[in-house]
KOLTORDREN-982619 format. One record per atom (N, C-alpha, C): residue in three letters; x, y, z. Coordinates in pm, whole numbers, padded with zeros to 5 digits, always signed. Atoms other than C-alpha are relative to their C-alpha. Example, Ala and Ser with C-alpha at 12.3 -4.5 7.8 and 13.67 -1.06 7.14 Angstrom:
BEGIN
ALA+00089-00119+00000 ALA+01230-00450+00780 ALA+00090+00120+00000 SER-00082-00119-00006 SER+01367-00106+00714 SER-00077+00109+00073 
//
This chain:
BEGIN
UNK+00165-00153-00029 UNK-00046+00013-00003 UNK+00153+00169-00006 UNK-00145-00113-00019 UNK+00295+00210+00094 UNK+00008+00055-00139 UNK-00063+00000+00185 UNK+00449+00161-00248 UNK-00065+00074-00074 UNK+00114-00029+00097 UNK+00146+00246-00406 UNK-00029+00142-00031 UNK+00037-00219-00071 UNK+00073+00615-00256 UNK+00143+00039-00041 UNK-00137-00107-00003 UNK+00452+00673-00300 UNK-00014+00026-00193 UNK-00011-00020+00163 UNK+00409+00572-00724 UNK-00119+00157-00019 UNK+00120-00037+00010 UNK+00097+00783-00681 UNK+00054+00159-00022 UNK-00054-00163-00043 UNK+00227+01142-00544 UNK+00077-00017-00128 UNK-00138-00041+00096 UNK+00542+01071-00773 UNK-00080+00035-00158 UNK+00060-00010+00163 UNK+00293+01079-01079 UNK-00100+00131+00049 UNK+00045-00110-00002 UNK+00130+01356-00922 UNK+00032+00157-00005 UNK-00064-00089+00046 UNK+00380+01535-00913 UNK+00100+00075-00118 UNK-00073-00036+00102 UNK+00552+01519-01214 UNK-00142+00043-00064 UNK+00092-00091+00093 UNK+00153+01613-01354 UNK+00004+00158+00067 UNK-00016-00123-00056 UNK+00167+01903-01132 UNK+00089+00074-00078 UNK-00087-00140+00062 UNK+00465+02076-01318 UNK+00040-00028-00133 UNK-00009-00018+00083 UNK+00371+02034-01647 UNK+00053+00078-00079 UNK-00050-00169+00034 UNK+00552+02284-01831 UNK-00062+00068-00109 UNK+00118-00060+00115 UNK+00294+02337-02123 UNK-00151-00001+00055 UNK+00128-00056-00016 UNK-00038+02429-02139 UNK-00152-00113-00059 UNK+00094+00106+00026 UNK-00373+02232-02111 UNK-00121+00128-00028 UNK+00097-00101-00050 UNK-00595+02541-02128 UNK-00095-00055-00151 UNK+00104-00003+00092 UNK-00907+02523-02360 UNK+00039-00087-00095 UNK-00063+00120+00085 UNK-00804+02204-02464 UNK-00133-00130+00064 UNK+00100+00055-00045 UNK-01104+01934-02465 UNK+00100-00106+00133 UNK-00108+00075-00107 UNK-01051+01675-02162 UNK+00026-00074-00033 UNK-00075+00119+00070 UNK-00978+01364-02344 UNK+00173+00041-00054 UNK-00114-00068+00083 UNK-00731+01559-02534 UNK+00134+00026+00132 UNK-00081-00071-00096 UNK-00563+01735-02226 UNK+00023-00165+00081 UNK-00046+00110-00116 UNK-00585+01383-01984 UNK+00128-00060-00117 UNK-00085+00138+00083 UNK-00376+01190-02321 UNK+00119+00040+00029 UNK-00147-00039-00005 UNK-00087+01470-02315 UNK+00032+00003+00131 UNK-00099+00021-00120 UNK-00043+01475-01914 UNK+00053-00169+00013 UNK-00067+00104-00043 UNK-00001+01108-01955 UNK+00088-00090-00050 UNK-00098+00010+00111 UNK+00243+01091-02274 UNK+00080+00056+00085 UNK-00147-00072-00030 UNK+00441+01375-02059 UNK+00060-00119+00126 UNK-00080+00142-00135 UNK+00419+01097-01738 UNK+00101-00086-00056 UNK+00011+00178+00043 UNK+00498+00827-01929 UNK+00173+00035-00021 UNK-00101-00069+00032 UNK+00807+00996-02109 UNK+00067+00028+00137 UNK-00090-00050-00133 UNK+00937+01185-01777 UNK+00038-00094+00076 UNK-00053+00122-00136 UNK+00933+00860-01568 UNK+00077-00083-00086 UNK-00105+00098+00075 UNK+01107+00648-01869 UNK+00071+00088-00091 UNK-00068-00064+00123 UNK+01323+00865-02075 UNK+00083-00079-00099 UNK-00098+00086+00129 UNK+01452+00583-02268 UNK-00157-00093-00051 UNK+00122+00046+00076 UNK+01067+00492-02368 UNK-00006+00046-00136 UNK+00006-00078+00156 UNK+01013+00519-02759 UNK-00155-00041+00013 UNK+00162+00019+00024 UNK+00627+00564-02852 UNK+00016-00036-00161 UNK+00004+00078+00196 UNK+00559+00368-03213 UNK-00161+00011+00023 UNK+00114+00030+00066 UNK+00185+00391-03187 UNK-00106+00123+00034 UNK+00056-00167-00020 UNK+00082+00773-03175 UNK-00056+00072-00160 UNK+00034-00052+00130 UNK-00026+00814-03579 UNK-00141+00053+00005 UNK+00142-00040+00024 UNK-00376+00772-03520 UNK-00079+00107+00154 UNK+00043-00133-00059 UNK-00383+01032-03238 UNK+00014+00114-00033 UNK+00049-00123+00115 UNK-00305+01281-03486 UNK-00122+00071-00040 UNK+00114-00071+00069 UNK-00596+01255-03670 UNK-00123-00034+00069 UNK+00117+00059-00059 UNK-00823+01174-03450 UNK-00077+00152+00029 UNK+00054-00054+00042 UNK-01099+01399-03474 UNK-00044+00149+00135 UNK+00045-00110-00108 UNK-01132+01624-03099 UNK+00137+00123-00041 UNK-00138-00057-00011 UNK-00724+01701-03186 UNK+00015+00128-00109 UNK-00008-00103+00088 UNK-00788+01808-03494 UNK-00114+00175+00000 UNK+00088-00078-00008 UNK-01048+02035-03401 UNK+00040+00118+00153 UNK-00144-00118-00123 UNK-00797+02169-03122 UNK+00075+00085-00080 UNK-00129-00020+00068 UNK-00550+02214-03349 UNK-00091+00149-00115 UNK+00076-00139+00009 UNK-00801+02453-03570 UNK-00013+00097+00057 UNK+00000-00072-00095 UNK-00904+02609-03280 UNK+00143+00093+00037 UNK-00087-00110+00072 UNK-00542+02737-03275 UNK+00032+00033-00084 UNK-00003-00054+00190 UNK-00475+02782-03605 UNK-00112+00152-00055 UNK+00053-00120+00051 UNK-00763+03013-03622 UNK+00009+00103+00109 UNK+00033-00154-00097 UNK-00702+03224-03291 UNK+00125+00087-00075 UNK-00104-00085+00085 UNK-00382+03280-03475 UNK-00045+00120-00086 UNK+00058-00061+00069 UNK-00510+03501-03702 UNK+00109-00043-00124 UNK-00107-00084+00100 UNK-00240+03423-03994 UNK-00020-00012-00127 UNK+00063-00027+00111 UNK-00207+03458-04316 UNK-00003-00119-00060 UNK+00043+00096+00123 UNK-00285+03255-04613 UNK+00140-00077-00058 UNK-00137+00081+00032 UNK-00007+02989-04785 UNK-00043+00030-00144 UNK+00004-00015+00166 UNK+00029+02941-05147 UNK-00130+00021-00065 UNK+00189-00015+00024 UNK-00348+02861-05207 UNK-00083+00093-00031 UNK-00001-00131+00000 UNK-00392+03214-05120 UNK-00216-00048+00127 UNK+00159+00048-00103 UNK-00726+03011-04841 UNK-00010+00105+00094 UNK+00032-00053-00169 UNK-00769+03234-04551 UNK-00067-00078+00058 UNK+00094+00025-00071 UNK-00939+03159-04232 UNK-00145+00032-00059 UNK+00134-00103+00008 UNK-01216+03378-04278 UNK-00086-00096-00143 UNK+00032+00116+00137 UNK-01272+03140-04670 UNK-00050-00102+00066 UNK+00008+00082-00034 UNK-01249+02857-04502 UNK-00150-00065+00127 UNK+00125-00047-00071 UNK-01551+02973-04252 UNK-00077+00041-00052 UNK+00075-00032+00048 UNK-01756+03108-04465 UNK-00009-00096-00146 UNK-00025+00082+00117 UNK-01713+02835-04747 UNK-00112-00139-00008 UNK+00148+00040+00046 UNK-02036+02606-04836 UNK+00014-00121+00156 UNK-00015+00123-00105 UNK-01904+02304-04624 UNK+00082+00013+00137 UNK-00052-00029-00175 UNK-01742+02515-04322 UNK+00134-00033+00084 UNK-00145+00054-00084 UNK-01476+02412-04079 UNK+00012-00118+00023 UNK+00026+00103-00067 UNK-01603+02113-03979 UNK+00002-00132-00176 UNK-00083+00039+00118 UNK-01585+02000-04391 UNK+00128-00028+00007 UNK-00140+00037-00002 UNK-01184+02074-04357 UNK+00043-00078+00054 UNK-00064+00063-00140 UNK-01157+01914-04052 UNK-00025-00193-00061 UNK+00053+00135+00087 UNK-01370+01570-04237 UNK+00115-00054-00085 UNK-00111+00001+00119 UNK-01142+01598-04500 UNK+00125-00018+00056 UNK-00138+00048-00114 UNK-00807+01583-04273 UNK-00008-00110+00013 UNK+00014+00087-00074 UNK-00938+01320-04075 UNK+00008-00100-00073 UNK-00010+00118+00108 UNK-01013+01111-04389 UNK+00139-00030-00037 UNK-00106-00024+00032 UNK-00679+01203-04564 UNK+00110-00072+00083 UNK-00116-00011-00102 UNK-00454+01142-04249 UNK-00016-00184+00024 UNK+00068+00120-00064 UNK-00657+00818-04166 UNK+00007-00068-00107 UNK+00020+00076+00069 UNK-00632+00644-04514 UNK+00164+00028-00055 UNK-00144+00007+00012 UNK-00242+00782-04525 UNK+00025+00047-00121 UNK-00032-00078+00134 UNK-00325+00971-04880 UNK-00024+00187+00046 UNK-00045-00145-00044 UNK-00258+01353-04725 UNK+00093+00031-00052 UNK-00152-00046+00065 UNK+00026+01535-04936 UNK-00035+00153+00074 UNK-00014-00197-00082 UNK+00115+01893-04731 UNK+00016+00028-00176 UNK+00014-00080+00148 UNK+00104+02201-05040 UNK+00193+00025+00056 UNK-00169-00085-00010 UNK+00427+02384-05083 UNK+00018+00140+00104 UNK-00005-00097-00098 UNK+00533+02694-04864 UNK+00053+00117-00029 UNK-00030-00152+00082 UNK+00489+03027-04943 UNK+00108+00085+00055 UNK-00108-00024-00071 UNK+00816+03195-04862 UNK+00007+00163-00043 UNK-00047-00157+00035 UNK+00854+03610-04754 UNK+00097-00018+00086 UNK-00120-00072-00021 UNK+01120+03806-04674 UNK+00007+00121+00113 UNK+00077+00000-00100 UNK+01108+03902-04337 UNK+00160+00122+00004 UNK-00131-00078-00009 UNK+01376+04243-04261 UNK+00025-00040+00174 UNK-00057-00008-00115 UNK+01635+04188-03985 UNK+00080+00119+00087 UNK-00034-00125-00119 UNK+01783+04417-03719 UNK+00149+00054-00073 UNK-00108-00088+00083 UNK+02113+04433-03940 UNK+00005-00011-00119 UNK-00017-00076+00102 UNK+01988+04557-04234 UNK-00043-00137-00103 UNK+00053+00100+00071 UNK+01960+04165-04403 UNK-00162-00082+00029 UNK+00127+00053-00003 UNK+01625+03987-04428 UNK+00015-00157+00021 UNK+00056+00131-00078 UNK+01511+03650-04281 UNK-00143-00076-00048 UNK+00110+00056+00086 UNK+01304+03386-04485 UNK-00048-00076+00083 UNK+00135+00060-00111 UNK+00972+03309-04301 UNK-00050-00109-00161 UNK+00068+00085+00026 UNK+00799+02983-04468 UNK-00168+00045+00034 UNK+00159-00029-00050 UNK+00379+03041-04463 UNK-00069-00122-00067 UNK+00052+00073+00086 UNK+00223+02738-04485 UNK-00177+00002-00015 UNK+00116+00054-00007 UNK-00133+02620-04606 UNK-00098-00002+00129 UNK+00010+00039-00102 UNK-00393+02648-04351 UNK-00055-00111+00035 UNK-00005+00140+00003 UNK-00503+02336-04413 UNK+00138-00102+00055 UNK-00133+00111-00026 UNK-00130+02196-04364 UNK+00031+00102+00133 UNK-00014-00020-00131 UNK-00116+02418-04032 UNK-00117-00048+00086 UNK+00063+00059-00132 UNK-00356+02228-03857 UNK+00046-00117-00005 UNK-00026+00141-00082 UNK-00259+01885-03892 UNK+00188+00037+00033 UNK-00147-00023-00060 UNK+00113+02046-03803 UNK-00034+00050+00120 UNK-00019-00018-00075 UNK-00042+02148-03521 UNK-00057-00086+00089 UNK+00049+00141-00105 UNK-00226+01856-03421 UNK+00102-00095+00002 UNK-00080+00084-00041 UNK+00082+01659-03456 UNK+00142+00015+00118 UNK-00039-00117-00129 UNK+00221+01966-03194 UNK-00019-00059+00113 UNK+00083+00011-00055 UNK-00054+01880-02984 UNK+00018-00174+00081 UNK-00093+00119-00078 UNK+00121+01489-02921 UNK+00087-00014+00039 UNK-00133+00002+00008 UNK+00413+01536-03006 UNK+00074+00063+00153 UNK-00111-00116-00073 UNK+00498+01821-02764 UNK+00036-00089+00179 UNK-00108+00041-00107 UNK+00474+01638-02411 UNK+00064-00061+00027 UNK-00097+00014-00038 UNK+00663+01402-02485 UNK+00213+00059-00015 UNK-00183-00102+00011 UNK+01007+01619-02602 UNK+00017+00118+00105 UNK-00010-00091-00105 UNK+00916+01875-02367 UNK+00044-00085+00166 UNK-00008+00106-00060 UNK+00971+01580-02139 UNK+00173-00007+00048 UNK-00098-00028-00011 UNK+01305+01568-02216 UNK+00117+00150+00004 UNK-00091-00135+00001 UNK+01425+01941-02214 UNK+00049+00044+00161 UNK-00060-00041-00123 UNK+01632+02070-01940 UNK-00063+00171+00048 UNK+00022-00118-00112 UNK+01507+02391-01697 UNK+00098+00084-00042 UNK-00071-00099+00032 UNK+01749+02580-01841 UNK+00039+00071-00174 UNK+00051-00043+00098 UNK+01596+02621-02169 UNK-00163+00028-00063 UNK+00108-00093+00067 UNK+01369+02896-02330 UNK-00069+00058-00093 UNK+00061-00068+00105 UNK+01336+02952-02645 UNK-00129-00111-00064 UNK+00109+00046+00076 UNK+01031+02851-02845 UNK-00042-00144+00082 UNK+00087+00124-00032 UNK+00867+02637-02586 UNK-00105+00089+00110 UNK+00128-00079-00101 UNK+00512+02669-02376 UNK+00078+00049+00123 UNK-00048-00102-00161 UNK+00538+02932-02062 UNK+00095+00041-00007 UNK-00195-00063-00006 UNK+00869+02992-02157 UNK+00043+00138-00083 UNK-00047-00103+00138 UNK+01016+03339-02323 UNK+00072+00066+00058 UNK-00124-00110-00043 UNK+01327+03598-02277 UNK-00019+00042+00045 UNK-00011-00054-00086 UNK+01198+03754-02046 UNK+00051-00096+00118 UNK+00025+00096-00139 UNK+01197+03445-01809 UNK+00233-00007-00029 UNK-00116+00001+00038 UNK+01578+03416-01992 UNK+00082+00078+00039 UNK-00083-00127-00090 UNK+01687+03739-01882 UNK+00009-00019+00152 UNK+00010+00037-00095 UNK+01598+03686-01574 UNK+00118-00120+00067 UNK-00113+00090-00042 UNK+01789+03375-01510 UNK+00140+00032+00022 UNK-00221-00005+00049 UNK+02122+03491-01642 UNK+00018+00123+00106 UNK-00018-00111-00109 UNK+02071+03819-01381 UNK-00035-00130+00113 UNK-00026+00059-00105 UNK+02017+03523-01080 UNK+00128-00056-00037 UNK-00122+00039-00041 UNK+02342+03394-01239 UNK+00094+00085+00034 UNK-00140-00132-00045 UNK+02533+03725-01243 UNK-00025-00001+00157 UNK+00005-00034-00164 UNK+02414+03755-00866 UNK+00030-00099+00064 UNK-00110+00102-00104 UNK+02591+03447-00751 UNK+00120-00024-00103 UNK-00159+00064+00045 UNK+02875+03485-00943 UNK+00053-00038-00129 UNK-00062+00107+00104 UNK+02868+03348-01263 UNK-00024+00067-00125 UNK-00025-00102+00090 UNK+03048+03584-01515 UNK+00017-00028-00095 UNK+00011+00118+00135 UNK+03101+03334-01804 UNK-00172+00034-00128 UNK+00144+00024+00117 UNK+02822+03384-02090 UNK+00072-00046-00129 UNK-00021+00014+00194 UNK+02868+03228-02447 UNK-00052-00019-00043 UNK+00101+00035+00110 UNK+02694+03268-02732 UNK-00009-00022-00092 UNK-00055+00030+00089 UNK+02682+03082-02971 UNK-00188+00009-00140 UNK+00123+00006+00079 UNK+02409+03111-03348 UNK+00054-00103-00128 UNK-00068+00042+00183 UNK+02409+02899-03677 UNK-00040+00097-00102 UNK-00006-00098+00138 UNK+02447+03185-03930 UNK-00044-00069-00113 UNK+00029+00028+00102 UNK+02245+03177-04175 UNK-00030-00162-00050 UNK+00058+00131+00013 UNK+02120+02791-04116 UNK-00117-00052-00143 UNK+00113-00005+00106 UNK+01816+02837-04362 UNK-00015-00001-00114 UNK-00010-00078+00172 UNK+01951+03012-04672 UNK+00100-00153-00001 UNK+00000+00136+00115 UNK+02010+02785-04954 UNK+00166-00064-00030 UNK-00163+00070+00024 UNK+02431+02805-04959 UNK+00029-00013+00093 UNK-00087+00029-00146 UNK+02439+02732-04580 UNK+00034-00148-00092 UNK-00033+00131-00044 UNK+02625+02383-04529 UNK-00073-00043+00094 UNK+00108+00102-00122 UNK+02423+02270-04260 UNK-00111-00035-00103 UNK+00138+00071+00033 UNK+02058+02268-04484 UNK+00071-00067-00072 UNK-00010+00041+00086 UNK+02229+02170-04792 UNK+00034-00195+00081 UNK-00024+00157-00073 UNK+02441+01877-04568 UNK-00110-00112+00043 UNK+00070+00041-00089 UNK+02104+01808-04337 UNK-00088-00043-00185 UNK+00084-00003+00097 UNK+01874+01807-04730 UNK+00061-00148-00042 UNK-00066+00094+00007 UNK+02150+01533-04836 UNK-00051-00137+00105 UNK+00011+00083-00145 UNK+02134+01349-04480 UNK-00146-00099-00045 UNK+00135+00115-00054 UNK+01770+01287-04517 UNK-00062-00080-00190 UNK+00017+00056+00131 UNK+01767+01213-04926 UNK+00070-00118-00002 UNK-00140+00079+00000 UNK+02036+00937-04840 UNK-00150-00080+00090 UNK+00006+00146-00088 UNK+01829+00783-04543 UNK-00198-00005-00073 UNK+00103+00043+00089 UNK+01472+00800-04754 UNK+00061-00061-00126 UNK+00029+00095+00097 UNK+01634+00616-05032 UNK+00109-00103-00013 UNK-00083+00155+00003 UNK+01835+00346-04878 UNK-00110-00105-00014 
//
C-alpha cells in the first residue's frame, strides 16, 4: 500500500509540473497529453511507436483548428484564408472531416510553403515560410501529440520556443546567475542555417535523401 501511495504521489508531482498548457483543450486530449508527458518523464528511454492515429483524432484536429484560427495568420500558396474556410459551404467541419479521412487513409499530401522575406535588425532579410491553413492544422495536431513527449526531455535552463517560456524568463535566469557570481557568458548562433547556400542546410538535405533512398 505504501509503495502504491508513493508511486501515485510521484505521478501527481510530475503532473503538477507540466511545462506546457492544457488550457482550452477538450478533457480527453488534455488527459492524453498528461499521460504522454508522465510516461516520457518517468521512462526517458521509452519509445512511442503508436501515435499516428492520435494525430487524426477528430477532437485533436478540432483543437488544432481552434489554435490556428485564433492566431489569425496569413494564407499560404493556395490563397485560402481562415475567413474563406469559415464562410465556405462545407465550413470548418468539412475541412476537418477531409483532413481526418486523408490522414486516416494515409493519402494526405502537404502543399508548398509560401516564402516571404522578413527584415532583420542588421539590414539583412530572414526567410519565413507560411504553410497553408490546412497544413497548419495538421502540423498543430502533430504538435499537440508530440509536444508532451519532447518537453519531458528539455532541461530547465532551455527557454527558446517552448510553451510557458519566454525571453524575459531567460533574462531573469541570467540576472540570477550574475548575482551568484557567474560571469562567463557563451553566445552561439548557426548563421544562415536556412539559407540555400548554407552548408548545414545542404548537408541536412543530403542526409534526408540518403535516409529515404536507402
